[in-house]
N, C-alpha and C positions, 0 to 999 in steps of 0.2 A: 504494500500500500504506500502510495506517495501522497503527501499532504503539502499543499502550497498555500501560504497565507497572503492575502492581499487586503489593501484598504482602497475603497472605491468611492468615487464621486467627491473626493476631498477638495475643499476650496483652496487649501494650502498643503504643502508637503507635510506629511505626518498626520493630517486629518483624514477623515473618511470612514465609511461604514465597513466594518471588518467582514471578511468572508473566507472560508476555507474551501479550496478546490481539491477534490480527492479523486485519485485514480486507483482503481482496485479497491480492496477492503470489503466491508460488509456488502452483501448483495441483496439481502432481503429488506423490505420496507421497515419492518420492526427493528432490525439491527441498525439500520441507518438512522432511524429516529432516536434510538437509545444513544448512539454515538454523538448525535447532534445535541441532545439534551445534556449529556455529560459535559460538553464543551461550552454550552450556553452561547453559541454563535451560529450564524447562518452557515450551512454547509451545502455544497453542490457537488454531485458526483458526475464525472465525465465517463460515460459508458460507450463502448464501441457501437457504431451504427452499421446496419446491414443495408443501408440505402446509399447509392452512389453519390447522391447530391447532398448528403449531410456528413459533416466531419465527425459528429458525435451526437449522442443522445444525452441530455442534461436533466438531472433529477435533483430538485431543490427541497431542502428541509430547513425549517425554523425550529428552534428548541421545542415549541409546543405543537407543531403540525407539519405535515408535508404540504408543499405549495405547488400550484400549477406553473407559477412564474415568479421570478425575483430578478429584477434588472441589475441591482448592484452586484449580485452573484454572477450574472451573465457577463458583466464587464470583466470580472475576474476570470471567468472561463475564456473570454476572448483573449486576454493577455496571455494566458497559459497556452492556448492553441496557437497564437502568433509565435510564441517561443518555439513551438514544435514544428509549425508548418511555414513560418515566415509571415510577414505582415502585408504582402502584396495582394490586392484584390479583396473580394468579399468572401468570407467563410460562412457556411450555413450550418446551423445545428437545429435539432428538433427537441422539444420538451417531452419528458417522459410521461406526464400525466395526460396531456391533451394532444400531443403530436403537433403542437404549434411550431411553425417554421420561423426561425429568427436569423437575420443576416447580421454578420459581425464585420466591421471595418475598423482599421486603425486610423486614428487621427494624429494630430501633431502633439509632440511632447508627452507621449504616454496616454493620450486619450483613446477611448474605445467608444464606438457608436453601435447601437443595436437598432436594426430596422424591424419595425413591427407594422401591423395593420390595425386600424380601428375595428372594434368588434360591435356588431349590432346587439342591442340588449333592451329589454323593456324597462321603462322608468318605474321604479317603485313609488308608491304613494308615501310622500314624506311631508307631513305638516310641520310648520316652524316650531310648534310646541314639542313635537317629538324630538327634533334636533336639539332643542334647548335642554330637554330631559336627558338625552344621551350624553350631552356635553356637560351636564350638571351645572348649567348656567342659565337660570330663569330669565335674567334681564338681557341676554346676549342679543345684540343687534346684528342681523344678517344683511349683507350688502346685495344679495341676489338669491333667488330661489335655489335650494339645494338640488343638484342634478347628479345623476349617475353617468359614468362613461367608462370605457374600457379599451385597453390594448392587449387584453388577455387575462387580466385580473381586475374585476370590476371594483370601482371605488365610488363612494358617495362623496361628492365634492361640495364643501360648505365654505362660502366666502364670508369672512368676518371683516370688521371695519379696518383694523390696523394691526401692526405688530404687537402693540401692548395687549390688545384683546387676544391675539393668538398665544402669546406667552402666558397669559393669565388662565388659560383653560386647564381644568383638572377634571377630565371626563370620567363618566361611569363606565369603566372598561368592560366589566361583565355584561352590562346592559347593551353596549355596542356589539359585543361578541354574539349575544343572543339574538339581537335584531338582525345582524348581518347574516347569520345562519338562516334565519327565517326568510329574509329578503333576497338571498342569493348574491350578497354583496361581500367583498373582501375588505371590510373596515371602512372607516370614515376618515377623510382627508380634509382638514381645515386649512384655509389659505387666505392670504391677503395680498393686495397689490401695493407695492412700495412706490415711493415718490419718483424713483428713477425709471419706473416702468417695468422693473423685474417683479418677481413674486417671491413670497416666502410661505412655507407650509409646515404642518406637523401631521404625522400619520398616527392614527389610533386604531390598532389592530391587535397587538399583543395584550394578554391579560395582565402582565406585570409591567407597571409603569417604568421600571428600571430598564426594560428592553425596548423602549420607544426607538423607532428607526431614526437613524441620522440622515438617511436618504432613501426615498421611495421612488424608484425609477418608473414603476408602473403608474404611480400617481402623476408624475411629470408627463407621461404619455397621455393619460386620461385627461389631464387638464389641457393639454395641447389640442386634443380632440374637441373638448368642450368650447375652448376659446377660438379654435380655428386659425391659430397663428403660431409662429415660433416663439418660444419663451426661454427665459433664464429663471431658474427656480432655486432658491436657497432653502436649506433645511439643516437641522442638526444642532443649531445653536442652543436650543433648549436642552439637548442631551449632551452638550459639551464637545461635539465633534462637528465642526462647521463643514457643510457640504454644498456643492454647487452642481446643478444639472442643467444641461443645455438641450434644447430640442429643435428639430427642423422638420418642416413638412415639404415633401417633394412629390413628384408625379407618381411615385411607386410606394409611398407609405410615409411613416413617421419615424424619425431617427431620434433616439434618446441617448445622450452620451455624457461622458465626464472622464475624470482621471481614474486610472486603475494601476496602483503601484504595489510591488511586492512589499510585504510588511516584515 
């Protein structure tokens, strides 16, 4: 078994969301989940692909659950595969749970971009009172109606007034988890627009507040789908690991990218 540690989406050197990329090792879902739980960090397995157009199959695990998609871990996978295959052109991988095809390209200075497609999905019924209850914030002002969007892992996107409101959130994480399971949503992403035109966000998906994501690439992709334009998205200051995600829309999909550095 080979284990490679990366920090992904870091705004500066040394920052970033940690991920372990694993080749070999436990093959069963239960064993992989136990391995991930013991290390309390996102883990992704690179498995051989039997398809000529895919360099690997990738299998994602958070400490509390297996996941259909995790973009910060995909950045780590990209850097590892570029080490093995070179960084020229686009590499394709497929996800283990849903068979979603992802394109990987190397950017400048250690960046990796993941190409995805917007996913059609029904809009759940979400009253403002429900969102305030889930966020444990009765007086919270919402800047726009909450909407769901997805590039492979659906998020409920909730726009709050400013960074002060964003930092002040102390949500009811068990309630979010229960509602998400019922609604077919993978957590709630609160965000605000900053004065310089970029955005900042926080992801509420884990049951343990200490495991709050420093970067949530699927949320960056979902927000790009919702807004219909390229964005720069900051995250992780609340968790002490400043991250920066960039997105682009082109004729063939949505690219979500950022730094991926060996840890």
